[in-house]
C-alpha positions in Angstrom: 46.7 -4.5 -38.8 49.4 -4.9 -41.5 53.0 -6.0 -41.3 54.3 -2.7 -42.6 56.9 -1.0 -40.5 55.2 2.3 -41.2 51.8 2.9 -42.6 50.3 6.4 -42.9 47.0 7.3 -44.4 45.6 10.8 -45.0 48.0 12.5 -42.6 47.4 16.2 -42.0 49.1 18.6 -39.7 48.0 22.3 -39.3 49.8 25.0 -37.3 46.9 27.2 -36.6 45.5 28.0 -40.0 48.7 27.1 -41.8 48.8 23.5 -43.2 52.1 21.7 -42.9 50.9 18.3 -44.2 48.1 18.0 -46.6 46.9 14.4 -46.4 50.0 12.2 -47.1 50.1 8.5 -47.5 53.3 6.5 -46.8 54.1 2.8 -46.5 57.5 1.2 -45.5 58.0 -2.5 -45.4 60.5 -4.3 -43.2 63.9 -4.9 -44.9 63.6 -1.9 -47.2 64.9 1.7 -47.3 62.5 4.6 -48.2 64.1 7.9 -49.1 61.9 10.9 -48.2 63.0 13.7 -50.5 62.0 17.3 -50.3 63.2 20.9 -50.0 63.3 22.8 -46.7 59.7 23.4 -45.5 58.2 20.5 -47.5 57.1 18.7 -44.3 59.7 16.0 -43.9 60.7 16.7 -40.3 57.0 17.2 -39.3 56.2 13.8 -40.7 59.1 12.1 -38.8 58.1 13.8 -35.5 54.5 12.6 -35.9 55.8 9.0 -36.4 57.7 9.3 -33.1 54.8 11.0 -31.3 56.8 14.1 -30.8 54.0 16.0 -32.6 50.3 15.1 -32.7 48.6 15.0 -36.1 45.6 17.1 -36.9 44.0 14.1 -38.7 44.8 10.9 -40.4 45.9 7.3 -39.4 49.5 6.4 -38.3 50.8 3.0 -37.5 54.5 2.4 -36.6 55.6 -1.2 -36.2 51.9 -2.1 -36.0 51.0 0.3 -33.3 49.6 3.8 -32.9 52.6 5.9 -31.8 50.4 7.9 -29.4 49.7 4.7 -27.5 52.9 2.7 -28.1 54.9 4.3 -25.2 58.4 3.3 -24.2 58.1 -0.2 -25.5 57.6 1.0 -29.0 60.3 3.6 -28.8 62.8 1.0 -27.8 62.3 -0.7 -31.2 63.1 2.5 -33.0 66.5 4.2 -33.7 66.1 7.9 -34.3 68.5 10.6 -35.4 66.9 14.1 -35.4 67.9 16.6 -38.0 68.4 19.3 -35.3 70.7 17.1 -33.2 71.8 19.1 -30.1 74.5 17.5 -27.9 76.6 19.5 -25.4 78.0 19.3 -21.9 81.0 18.0 -20.1 80.0 14.3 -20.0 81.8 12.0 -22.4 80.4 10.3 -25.4 80.8 7.0 -23.5 78.7 8.1 -20.6 76.0 9.6 -22.9 75.7 6.2 -24.7 75.5 4.4 -21.3 72.4 6.6 -20.6 70.9 5.8 -23.9 71.6 2.1 -23.4 69.5 2.2 -20.3 66.4 3.5 -22.1 66.8 1.8 -25.5 66.4 -1.8 -26.5 69.1 -4.3 -25.5 72.6 -3.4 -26.8 75.1 -6.2 -27.5 78.3 -6.1 -25.5 80.9 -3.9 -27.3 78.5 -2.6 -29.9 79.0 1.1 -29.1 82.8 0.7 -29.3 82.5 -1.2 -32.6 80.4 1.5 -34.1 82.7 4.2 -32.8 85.8 2.5 -34.3 84.1 2.3 -37.7 83.0 5.9 -37.6 86.3 7.2 -36.2 85.0 8.6 -32.9 86.9 8.9 -29.6 84.2 8.2 -27.0 86.4 9.4 -24.1 86.2 13.0 -25.1 83.7 15.4 -23.5 80.8 16.1 -25.8 81.3 19.9 -25.6 84.7 19.5 -27.2 83.5 17.6 -30.2 83.1 19.1 -33.7 79.7 19.1 -35.5 80.8 16.0 -37.5 81.8 14.1 -34.4 78.6 14.9 -32.6 76.7 13.6 -35.6 78.7 10.4 -35.3 77.6 10.1 -31.7 74.0 10.6 -32.8 74.4 7.8 -35.4 75.8 5.4 -32.8 72.9 5.9 -30.4 70.5 5.3 -33.3 72.1 2.1 -34.5 73.6 0.6 -31.4 70.5 -1.4 -30.2 69.9 -2.8 -33.7 66.3 -1.5 -33.9 63.5 -2.8 -36.1 63.0 0.7 -37.5 65.5 3.5 -38.2 64.2 7.0 -38.7 67.0 9.2 -39.8 66.7 13.0 -40.5 69.5 14.5 -42.6 71.9 11.8 -41.1 75.1 12.8 -43.0 75.1 16.5 -42.0 78.6 17.5 -41.1 80.2 14.1 -42.0 83.2 13.9 -44.4 82.9 11.7 -47.5 84.7 8.7 -46.0 82.4 8.6 -43.0 79.4 9.1 -45.2 80.4 5.9 -47.0 80.6 4.1 -43.6 77.1 5.4 -42.8 75.7 3.9 -46.1 77.3 0.6 -45.2 75.5 0.7 -41.8 72.2 1.3 -43.5 72.7 -1.6 -45.9 73.7 -3.9 -43.1 70.5 -2.9 -41.1 68.4 -3.5 -44.2 70.0 -6.9 -44.7 69.1 -7.8 -41.1 65.5 -7.0 -41.8 65.2 -3.5 -40.4 63.1 -0.8 -42.1 64.8 2.5 -42.7 63.1 5.9 -43.3 65.8 8.2 -44.6 64.9 11.9 -44.9 67.5 13.9 -46.8 68.2 16.6 -49.4 71.5 14.8 -50.3 70.3 13.0 -53.3 73.5 11.0 -53.8 72.9 9.1 -50.5 69.3 8.4 -51.5 70.5 7.1 -54.9 73.1 4.8 -53.3 71.0 3.2 -50.5 67.2 3.7 -51.0 64.9 1.1 -52.5 62.1 3.5 -53.0 61.5 7.3 -52.8 58.7 9.6 -51.9 59.0 13.2 -53.1 57.4 15.7 -50.7 56.6 19.3 -51.7 54.5 21.8 -49.8 53.1 19.2 -47.5 52.0 16.8 -50.2 53.7 13.7 -51.6 53.8 14.4 -55.3 55.6 11.3 -56.6 56.5 7.8 -55.4 58.5 4.9 -56.9 61.8 3.2 -57.0 65.2 4.9 -57.3 65.8 3.3 -60.8 62.6 5.1 -62.1 63.8 8.4 -60.7 67.2 7.9 -62.4 65.4 7.3 -65.7 63.8 10.8 -65.2 67.2 12.4 -64.5 69.1 14.2 -67.2 72.6 13.2 -68.3 75.0 16.0 -69.4 76.4 15.2 -72.8 79.5 16.6 -74.4 80.5 15.6 -77.9 82.7 16.7 -80.8 81.7 15.8 -84.4 84.0 16.0 -87.3 83.6 16.6 -91.1 80.4 18.6 -90.6 79.0 21.9 -89.4 76.6 22.9 -86.6 73.6 23.2 -88.9 74.0 19.7 -90.2 74.4 18.4 -86.6 71.2 20.2 -85.6 69.3 18.7 -88.5 70.2 15.2 -87.0 69.5 15.9 -83.3 66.7 18.4 -83.1 64.0 15.8 -82.4 65.9 14.3 -79.5 64.9 15.2 -75.9 67.7 17.7 -75.4 67.7 20.7 -73.1 70.1 23.6 -72.6 71.6 22.7 -76.0 74.7 24.6 -77.2 76.3 23.9 -80.6 79.4 25.7 -81.8 81.7 25.4 -84.8 85.3 25.1 -83.6 88.6 24.4 -85.3 88.6 20.7 -84.2 84.9 20.1 -85.1 81.4 20.8 -84.0 81.0 21.0 -80.2 77.8 19.9 -78.5 76.8 20.4 -74.9 73.4 19.5 -73.7 71.2 17.9 -71.0 69.6 14.7 -72.3 66.4 13.3 -70.9 65.4 9.6 -71.3 67.0 6.4 -72.5 70.3 6.7 -74.4 69.5 4.3 -77.3 67.8 6.9 -79.5 70.7 9.3 -79.0 73.3 6.7 -79.9 71.4 5.6 -83.0 71.0 9.2 -84.1 74.6 10.3 -83.8 75.8 7.0 -85.5 75.1 9.0 -88.8 77.8 11.5 -87.7 81.5 11.2 -87.3 82.0 11.3 -83.5 85.4 12.4 -82.4 84.7 12.7 -78.7 81.8 11.7 -76.5 81.4 12.2 -72.8 78.1 11.1 -71.1 77.9 11.9 -67.4 75.9 10.0 -64.8 72.3 11.0 -64.3 71.7 14.0 -62.0 68.9 13.1 -59.6 68.7 16.7 -58.4 67.7 17.7 -61.9 64.9 15.1 -61.9 63.6 16.2 -58.5 63.7 19.8 -59.5 61.6 19.0 -62.5 59.0 17.4 -60.3 58.9 20.5 -58.0 58.6 22.8 -61.0 55.0 21.9 -61.6 55.6 20.5 -65.1 54.7 17.0 -63.8 53.4 17.7 -60.3 49.8 16.6 -59.7 47.2 19.1 -58.6 46.2 19.1 -54.9 43.8 16.2 -54.2 45.2 14.1 -57.1 47.1 10.9 -56.4 51.0 11.1 -56.4 52.7 10.4 -59.7 54.0 6.9 -60.1 57.7 7.3 -61.2 57.7 4.0 -63.1 54.7 5.2 -65.2 56.1 8.7 -65.7 59.6 7.6 -66.7 59.1 4.1 -68.0 59.6 0.6 -66.6 62.9 -0.5 -68.1 66.0 0.0 -66.0 69.3 1.3 -67.3 72.1 -1.1 -68.0 75.6 -0.9 -66.8 76.7 -0.3 -70.3 74.7 2.8 -70.5 76.2 4.1 -67.3 79.7 3.6 -68.7 78.9 4.9 -72.2 
């Protein structure tokens, strides 16, 4: 038995003859956040439900906090905080009373913890659940997941319906849980939240994990959008300088104030900066990497491994060196 919070090997799930999971491996250590990325239908929710024994696997080995979830029972569930992606809360009972019920079935909850979380998230617990908006019901779901300070958090699309300020508070809660030693499995299609809080990512597509690695490596594979204006030249001369660079969707035009360049740039910035140093640069705007672009490239099949092959290692695919703050602000 290992000390991993989650360890999955060769996990498969079939619905009749239709495979939903095709032999996935996952590992999550205590004190870390793993982002599970994938489009709708990739198998994210199926994976989470198997970890919680809400679904039974067709084959494979699953360990959650050192135990088989099929045998862990209530004692194991008390050590887990879970927010489902299809959260359904309704009725005339208040948020306060609902949390009192969850307090009775979850692990020990510190005095005043629910109220503290409600204040941070901006939720009135005295209101009937049936009168709450989608965003406020999501806040209530977050409180029941975090309030007993579990060893493992399993969160499925946790920021659905939340406004940007509350999303920021949610990310703070995740960081605090990680700092206290909890493991967090965060399933989301919102790549910005994965980027800001996850230590590692696993990219899931069609029931297979096609790539794994740290977020920094995924960022290195993401394209930056570049806009520039060059003076004292024409578009043909600019193209002669830049054509060997890893540019995509490149547009060059001769305008009255100079040559305008718009493009997506893949890879480290150093070669780009050195190349345009031979030109007179009047304006330069380099946007932050777009993680969605990097993930879409993985889905596209240009990099994706064939079925039966090991997932791609993002550090190997996109290089080991991290980006510097200077690059981000270039």
